[in-house]
TORBAZA-556545 format. One record per atom (N, C-alpha, C): atom name; residue in one letter; x, y, z; residue number from 1. Coordinates in Angstrom, 1 decimal, decimal comma. Example, Ala and Ser with C-alpha at 12.3 -4.5 7.8 and 13.67 -1.06 7.14 Angstrom:
REM TORBAZA-556545
('N' 'A' (13,2 -5,7 7,8) 1)
('CA' 'A' (12,3 -4,5 7,8) 1)
('C' 'A' (13,2 -3,3 7,8) 1)
('N' 'S' (12,8 -2,2 7,1) 2)
('CA' 'S' (13,7 -1,1 7,1) 2)
('C' 'S' (12,9 0,0 7,9) 2)
REM end
This chain:
REM TORBAZA-556545
('N' 'M' (-33,3 -8,3 17,1) 1)
('CA' 'M' (-32,2 -7,5 17,6) 1)
('C' 'M' (-30,9 -8,3 17,6) 1)
('N' 'D' (-29,9 -7,6 17,1) 2)
('CA' 'D' (-28,6 -8,3 17,1) 2)
('C' 'D' (-28,0 -8,1 18,5) 2)
('N' 'L' (-27,3 -9,2 18,9) 3)
('CA' 'L' (-26,6 -9,1 20,2) 3)
('C' 'L' (-25,4 -8,3 20,1) 3)
('N' 'I' (-24,7 -8,3 19,0) 4)
('CA' 'I' (-23,5 -7,5 18,8) 4)
('C' 'I' (-23,8 -6,6 17,6) 4)
('N' 'S' (-23,4 -5,3 17,8) 5)
('CA' 'S' (-23,7 -4,3 16,8) 5)
('C' 'S' (-22,7 -4,5 15,6) 5)
('N' 'D' (-23,1 -3,9 14,5) 6)
('CA' 'D' (-22,2 -4,0 13,3) 6)
('C' 'D' (-20,9 -3,3 13,5) 6)
('N' 'G' (-20,9 -2,3 14,3) 7)
('CA' 'G' (-19,6 -1,6 14,6) 7)
('C' 'G' (-18,6 -2,5 15,3) 7)
('N' 'I' (-19,1 -3,4 16,2) 8)
('CA' 'I' (-18,2 -4,3 16,9) 8)
('C' 'I' (-17,6 -5,3 15,9) 8)
('N' 'Y' (-18,5 -5,8 15,0) 9)
('CA' 'Y' (-18,0 -6,8 13,9) 9)
('C' 'Y' (-17,0 -6,1 13,1) 9)
('N' 'N' (-17,2 -4,9 12,7) 10)
('CA' 'N' (-16,2 -4,2 11,9) 10)
('C' 'N' (-14,9 -4,0 12,6) 10)
('N' 'L' (-15,0 -3,7 13,9) 11)
('CA' 'L' (-13,8 -3,5 14,7) 11)
('C' 'L' (-13,0 -4,8 14,8) 11)
('N' 'I' (-13,7 -5,9 15,0) 12)
('CA' 'I' (-13,0 -7,2 15,1) 12)
('C' 'I' (-12,3 -7,5 13,8) 12)
('N' 'I' (-13,0 -7,3 12,7) 13)
('CA' 'I' (-12,4 -7,6 11,3) 13)
('C' 'I' (-11,2 -6,7 11,1) 13)
('N' 'F' (-11,3 -5,4 11,6) 14)
('CA' 'F' (-10,2 -4,5 11,4) 14)
('C' 'F' (-9,0 -4,9 12,2) 14)
('N' 'V' (-9,2 -5,3 13,5) 15)
('CA' 'V' (-8,1 -5,8 14,3) 15)
('C' 'V' (-7,5 -7,1 13,7) 15)
('N' 'L' (-8,3 -8,0 13,3) 16)
('CA' 'L' (-7,8 -9,2 12,7) 16)
('C' 'L' (-7,0 -8,9 11,4) 16)
('N' 'A' (-7,4 -8,0 10,6) 17)
('CA' 'A' (-6,7 -7,6 9,4) 17)
('C' 'A' (-5,3 -7,0 9,7) 17)
('N' 'I' (-5,3 -6,2 10,8) 18)
('CA' 'I' (-4,0 -5,7 11,2) 18)
('C' 'I' (-3,1 -6,8 11,6) 18)
('N' 'Y' (-3,6 -7,7 12,4) 19)
('CA' 'Y' (-2,7 -8,8 12,9) 19)
('C' 'Y' (-2,2 -9,7 11,8) 19)
('N' 'V' (-3,1 -10,1 10,9) 20)
('CA' 'V' (-2,7 -11,0 9,8) 20)
('C' 'V' (-1,7 -10,2 8,9) 20)
('N' 'G' (-2,0 -8,9 8,6) 21)
('CA' 'G' (-1,2 -8,2 7,7) 21)
('C' 'G' (0,2 -8,0 8,3) 21)
('N' 'Y' (0,3 -7,8 9,6) 22)
('CA' 'Y' (1,6 -7,6 10,2) 22)
('C' 'Y' (2,4 -8,9 10,1) 22)
('N' 'H' (1,8 -10,0 10,4) 23)
('CA' 'H' (2,6 -11,3 10,3) 23)
('C' 'H' (2,9 -11,7 8,8) 23)
('N' 'V' (2,0 -11,4 7,9) 24)
('CA' 'V' (2,3 -11,7 6,5) 24)
('C' 'V' (3,5 -10,8 6,0) 24)
('N' 'V' (3,5 -9,6 6,3) 25)
('CA' 'V' (4,6 -8,7 5,8) 25)
('C' 'V' (5,9 -9,0 6,5) 25)
('N' 'W' (5,9 -9,2 7,8) 26)
('CA' 'W' (7,2 -9,3 8,5) 26)
('C' 'W' (7,8 -10,7 8,3) 26)
('N' 'N' (7,1 -11,7 7,8) 27)
('CA' 'N' (7,6 -13,0 7,6) 27)
('C' 'N' (8,0 -13,3 6,1) 27)
('N' 'V' (8,1 -12,2 5,3) 28)
('CA' 'V' (8,5 -12,3 3,9) 28)
('C' 'V' (10,0 -12,3 3,9) 28)
('N' 'T' (10,6 -13,2 3,1) 29)
('CA' 'T' (12,1 -13,2 2,9) 29)
('C' 'T' (12,5 -12,0 2,2) 29)
('N' 'P' (13,7 -11,5 2,4) 30)
('CA' 'P' (14,2 -10,2 1,7) 30)
('C' 'P' (14,1 -10,4 0,1) 30)
('N' 'A' (14,3 -11,6 -0,4) 31)
('CA' 'A' (14,3 -11,7 -1,9) 31)
('C' 'A' (12,9 -11,4 -2,4) 31)
('N' 'L' (11,8 -11,5 -1,7) 32)
('CA' 'L' (10,5 -11,3 -2,2) 32)
('C' 'L' (10,0 -9,9 -1,9) 32)
('N' 'H' (10,8 -9,0 -1,3) 33)
('CA' 'H' (10,3 -7,7 -1,0) 33)
('C' 'H' (9,9 -6,9 -2,2) 33)
('N' 'T' (10,6 -6,9 -3,3) 34)
('CA' 'T' (10,3 -6,2 -4,5) 34)
('C' 'T' (9,0 -6,6 -5,1) 34)
('N' 'P' (8,7 -8,0 -5,3) 35)
('CA' 'P' (7,4 -8,4 -5,8) 35)
('C' 'P' (6,3 -8,0 -4,9) 35)
('N' 'L' (6,6 -8,1 -3,6) 36)
('CA' 'L' (5,5 -7,8 -2,6) 36)
('C' 'L' (5,2 -6,3 -2,7) 36)
('N' 'M' (6,2 -5,4 -2,9) 37)
('CA' 'M' (5,9 -4,0 -3,1) 37)
('C' 'M' (5,0 -3,8 -4,4) 37)
('N' 'A' (5,3 -4,5 -5,4) 38)
('CA' 'A' (4,6 -4,3 -6,7) 38)
('C' 'A' (3,1 -4,7 -6,5) 38)
('N' 'V' (2,9 -5,8 -5,7) 39)
('CA' 'V' (1,5 -6,3 -5,5) 39)
('C' 'V' (0,8 -5,2 -4,6) 39)
('N' 'T' (1,5 -4,7 -3,6) 40)
('CA' 'T' (1,0 -3,7 -2,7) 40)
('C' 'T' (0,6 -2,5 -3,5) 40)
('N' 'N' (1,4 -2,1 -4,5) 41)
('CA' 'N' (1,0 -0,9 -5,3) 41)
('C' 'N' (-0,2 -1,2 -6,1) 41)
('N' 'A' (-0,4 -2,4 -6,6) 42)
('CA' 'A' (-1,6 -2,8 -7,3) 42)
('C' 'A' (-2,8 -2,7 -6,4) 42)
('N' 'I' (-2,7 -3,2 -5,2) 43)
('CA' 'I' (-3,8 -3,2 -4,3) 43)
('C' 'I' (-4,2 -1,8 -3,9) 43)
('N' 'S' (-3,2 -0,9 -3,8) 44)
('CA' 'S' (-3,4 0,5 -3,4) 44)
('C' 'S' (-4,2 1,2 -4,6) 44)
('N' 'A' (-3,8 0,8 -5,8) 45)
('CA' 'A' (-4,5 1,3 -7,0) 45)
('C' 'A' (-6,0 0,9 -7,0) 45)
('N' 'I' (-6,3 -0,3 -6,6) 46)
('CA' 'I' (-7,7 -0,8 -6,4) 46)
('C' 'I' (-8,4 0,0 -5,3) 46)
('N' 'V' (-7,6 0,3 -4,2) 47)
('CA' 'V' (-8,2 1,1 -3,1) 47)
('C' 'V' (-8,6 2,5 -3,6) 47)
('N' 'I' (-7,8 3,1 -4,5) 48)
('CA' 'I' (-8,1 4,4 -5,0) 48)
('C' 'I' (-9,4 4,4 -5,8) 48)
('N' 'V' (-9,5 3,4 -6,7) 49)
('CA' 'V' (-10,8 3,3 -7,4) 49)
('C' 'V' (-12,0 3,1 -6,5) 49)
('N' 'G' (-11,8 2,2 -5,5) 50)
('CA' 'G' (-12,9 2,0 -4,5) 50)
('C' 'G' (-13,2 3,2 -3,7) 50)
('N' 'A' (-12,2 4,0 -3,3) 51)
('CA' 'A' (-12,4 5,2 -2,6) 51)
('C' 'A' (-13,1 6,3 -3,4) 51)
('N' 'M' (-12,8 6,4 -4,7) 52)
('CA' 'M' (-13,4 7,3 -5,6) 52)
('C' 'M' (-14,9 7,0 -5,8) 52)
('N' 'M' (-15,2 5,7 -5,9) 53)
('CA' 'M' (-16,6 5,3 -6,0) 53)
('C' 'M' (-17,4 5,5 -4,7) 53)
('N' 'A' (-16,7 5,2 -3,6) 54)
('CA' 'A' (-17,4 5,5 -2,3) 54)
('C' 'A' (-17,6 7,0 -2,1) 54)
('N' 'A' (-16,7 7,8 -2,5) 55)
('CA' 'A' (-16,8 9,2 -2,3) 55)
('C' 'A' (-17,9 9,8 -3,2) 55)
('N' 'A' (-18,0 9,2 -4,4) 56)
('CA' 'A' (-19,0 9,7 -5,3) 56)
('C' 'A' (-20,4 9,3 -4,9) 56)
('N' 'L' (-20,6 8,1 -4,3) 57)
('CA' 'L' (-21,9 7,6 -4,0) 57)
('C' 'L' (-22,4 8,1 -2,6) 57)
('N' 'T' (-21,6 8,7 -1,8) 58)
('CA' 'T' (-22,1 9,1 -0,5) 58)
('C' 'T' (-22,9 10,4 -0,6) 58)
('N' 'E' (-23,8 10,6 0,3) 59)
('CA' 'E' (-24,6 11,8 0,2) 59)
('C' 'E' (-24,2 12,9 1,3) 59)
('N' 'T' (-23,5 12,4 2,3) 60)
('CA' 'T' (-23,2 13,3 3,4) 60)
('C' 'T' (-21,8 14,0 3,1) 60)
('N' 'G' (-21,6 15,1 3,7) 61)
('CA' 'G' (-20,3 15,8 3,6) 61)
('C' 'G' (-19,2 15,0 4,2) 61)
('N' 'L' (-19,5 14,4 5,4) 62)
('CA' 'L' (-18,4 13,6 6,0) 62)
('C' 'L' (-18,0 12,4 5,2) 62)
('N' 'G' (-18,9 11,8 4,5) 63)
('CA' 'G' (-18,6 10,7 3,6) 63)
('C' 'G' (-17,7 11,1 2,5) 63)
('N' 'K' (-18,1 12,2 1,9) 64)
('CA' 'K' (-17,3 12,8 0,8) 64)
('C' 'K' (-15,9 13,2 1,2) 64)
('N' 'T' (-15,8 13,7 2,4) 65)
('CA' 'T' (-14,5 14,1 3,0) 65)
('C' 'T' (-13,6 12,9 3,3) 65)
('N' 'M' (-14,2 11,9 3,9) 66)
('CA' 'M' (-13,5 10,7 4,2) 66)
('C' 'M' (-13,1 9,9 2,9) 66)
('N' 'G' (-13,9 9,9 1,9) 67)
('CA' 'G' (-13,6 9,3 0,6) 67)
('C' 'G' (-12,4 10,1 -0,1) 67)
('N' 'T' (-12,5 11,4 0,0) 68)
('CA' 'T' (-11,4 12,2 -0,6) 68)
('C' 'T' (-10,1 12,0 0,1) 68)
('N' 'L' (-10,2 11,9 1,4) 69)
('CA' 'L' (-9,0 11,6 2,2) 69)
('C' 'L' (-8,4 10,2 1,9) 69)
('N' 'A' (-9,3 9,2 1,7) 70)
('CA' 'A' (-8,9 7,9 1,3) 70)
('C' 'A' (-8,2 7,9 0,0) 70)
('N' 'V' (-8,7 8,6 -1,0) 71)
('CA' 'V' (-8,1 8,7 -2,3) 71)
('C' 'V' (-6,7 9,4 -2,2) 71)
('N' 'A' (-6,6 10,4 -1,4) 72)
('CA' 'A' (-5,3 11,1 -1,2) 72)
('C' 'A' (-4,3 10,2 -0,6) 72)
('N' 'L' (-4,7 9,5 0,5) 73)
('CA' 'L' (-3,7 8,7 1,2) 73)
('C' 'L' (-3,3 7,5 0,4) 73)
('N' 'A' (-4,2 6,9 -0,4) 74)
('CA' 'A' (-3,9 5,8 -1,2) 74)
('C' 'A' (-3,0 6,2 -2,4) 74)
('N' 'A' (-3,2 7,4 -2,9) 75)
('CA' 'A' (-2,3 8,0 -3,9) 75)
('C' 'A' (-0,9 8,2 -3,4) 75)
('N' 'V' (-0,8 8,7 -2,2) 76)
('CA' 'V' (0,6 8,9 -1,6) 76)
('C' 'V' (1,2 7,5 -1,4) 76)
('N' 'N' (0,4 6,5 -1,0) 77)
('CA' 'N' (1,0 5,2 -0,8) 77)
('C' 'N' (1,5 4,6 -2,1) 77)
('N' 'V' (0,7 4,8 -3,2) 78)
('CA' 'V' (1,1 4,2 -4,5) 78)
('C' 'V' (2,4 4,9 -5,0) 78)
('N' 'F' (2,4 6,3 -4,9) 79)
('CA' 'F' (3,6 7,0 -5,3) 79)
('C' 'F' (4,8 6,6 -4,5) 79)
('N' 'G' (4,7 6,5 -3,2) 80)
('CA' 'G' (5,8 6,1 -2,3) 80)
('C' 'G' (6,3 4,7 -2,6) 80)
('N' 'G' (5,3 3,8 -2,9) 81)
('CA' 'G' (5,6 2,4 -3,2) 81)
('C' 'G' (6,4 2,3 -4,4) 81)
('N' 'F' (6,0 3,1 -5,5) 82)
('CA' 'F' (6,8 3,0 -6,7) 82)
('C' 'F' (8,2 3,6 -6,5) 82)
('N' 'M' (8,3 4,6 -5,7) 83)
('CA' 'M' (9,7 5,2 -5,4) 83)
('C' 'M' (10,6 4,1 -4,7) 83)
('N' 'V' (10,0 3,5 -3,7) 84)
('CA' 'V' (10,8 2,5 -3,0) 84)
('C' 'V' (11,1 1,3 -3,9) 84)
('N' 'T' (10,2 0,8 -4,7) 85)
('CA' 'T' (10,4 -0,3 -5,6) 85)
('C' 'T' (11,5 0,1 -6,6) 85)
('N' 'R' (11,5 1,3 -7,1) 86)
('CA' 'R' (12,5 1,8 -8,1) 86)
('C' 'R' (13,9 1,8 -7,4) 86)
('N' 'R' (14,0 2,3 -6,2) 87)
('CA' 'R' (15,3 2,3 -5,5) 87)
('C' 'R' (15,8 0,9 -5,2) 87)
('N' 'M' (14,8 -0,1 -4,9) 88)
('CA' 'M' (15,2 -1,4 -4,6) 88)
('C' 'M' (15,7 -2,1 -5,9) 88)
('N' 'L' (15,1 -1,8 -7,0) 89)
('CA' 'L' (15,6 -2,4 -8,3) 89)
('C' 'L' (16,9 -1,9 -8,7) 89)
('N' 'E' (17,2 -0,6 -8,4) 90)
('CA' 'E' (18,5 0,0 -8,7) 90)
('C' 'E' (19,6 -0,6 -8,0) 90)
('N' 'M' (19,3 -1,2 -6,8) 91)
('CA' 'M' (20,4 -1,9 -6,0) 91)
('C' 'M' (20,9 -3,1 -6,8) 91)
('N' 'F' (20,0 -3,7 -7,6) 92)
('CA' 'F' (20,4 -5,0 -8,3) 92)
('C' 'F' (21,1 -4,7 -9,6) 92)
('N' 'K' (21,1 -3,5 -10,1) 93)
('CA' 'K' (21,8 -3,2 -11,4) 93)
('C' 'K' (23,3 -3,3 -11,2) 93)
('N' 'K' (23,9 -3,8 -12,3) 94)
('CA' 'K' (25,3 -3,9 -12,3) 94)
('C' 'K' (25,9 -2,5 -12,5) 94)
('N' 'K' (26,9 -2,2 -11,7) 95)
('CA' 'K' (27,6 -0,9 -11,8) 95)
('C' 'K' (28,7 -0,9 -12,9) 95)
('N' 'A' (28,8 0,2 -13,6) 96)
('CA' 'A' (29,8 0,3 -14,6) 96)
('C' 'A' (31,2 0,5 -13,9) 96)
('N' 'P' (32,2 -0,1 -14,5) 97)
('CA' 'P' (33,5 0,0 -13,9) 97)
('C' 'P' (34,0 1,5 -14,0) 97)
('N' 'K' (34,7 1,9 -13,0) 98)
('CA' 'K' (35,2 3,3 -13,0) 98)
('C' 'K' (36,3 3,5 -14,0) 98)
('N' 'A' (36,3 4,6 -14,7) 99)
('CA' 'A' (37,3 4,8 -15,7) 99)
('C' 'A' (38,7 5,1 -15,1) 99)
('N' 'S' (38,7 5,8 -14,0) 100)
('CA' 'S' (40,0 6,1 -13,3) 100)
('C' 'S' (40,7 4,9 -12,8) 100)
('N' 'A' (40,0 3,9 -12,5) 101)
('CA' 'A' (40,7 2,6 -12,0) 101)
('C' 'A' (41,3 1,9 -13,1) 101)
('N' 'E' (40,8 2,0 -14,4) 102)
('CA' 'E' (41,4 1,3 -15,5) 102)
('C' 'E' (42,6 2,0 -16,1) 102)
('N' 'K' (42,7 3,3 -15,9) 103)
('CA' 'K' (43,9 4,0 -16,4) 103)
('C' 'K' (45,2 3,8 -15,7) 103)
('N' 'R' (45,1 3,3 -14,5) 104)
('CA' 'R' (46,3 3,1 -13,7) 104)
('C' 'R' (47,1 2,0 -14,1) 104)
REM end
């Protein structure tokens, strides 16, 4: 018999992942936000593949529902991440000079 159930181990890992993730993300310098978003999008794409496999392999309705929900949420995360990354990259583009300012 285990002294601590598997659910408690999973909860401890989940809480530690939240703590480490929070400190990793908030201690990133602003210059690295765009590469960090790109890596996050890649990780979310891996989560989508894993969620599809998990949803396909489960036998219960709850498992399939949770897998489908995981796929949907990860897809929203990937789409939103690419939108944010695109907006951040547009901030670094050089702007064309205005034509009205040159005519004066």
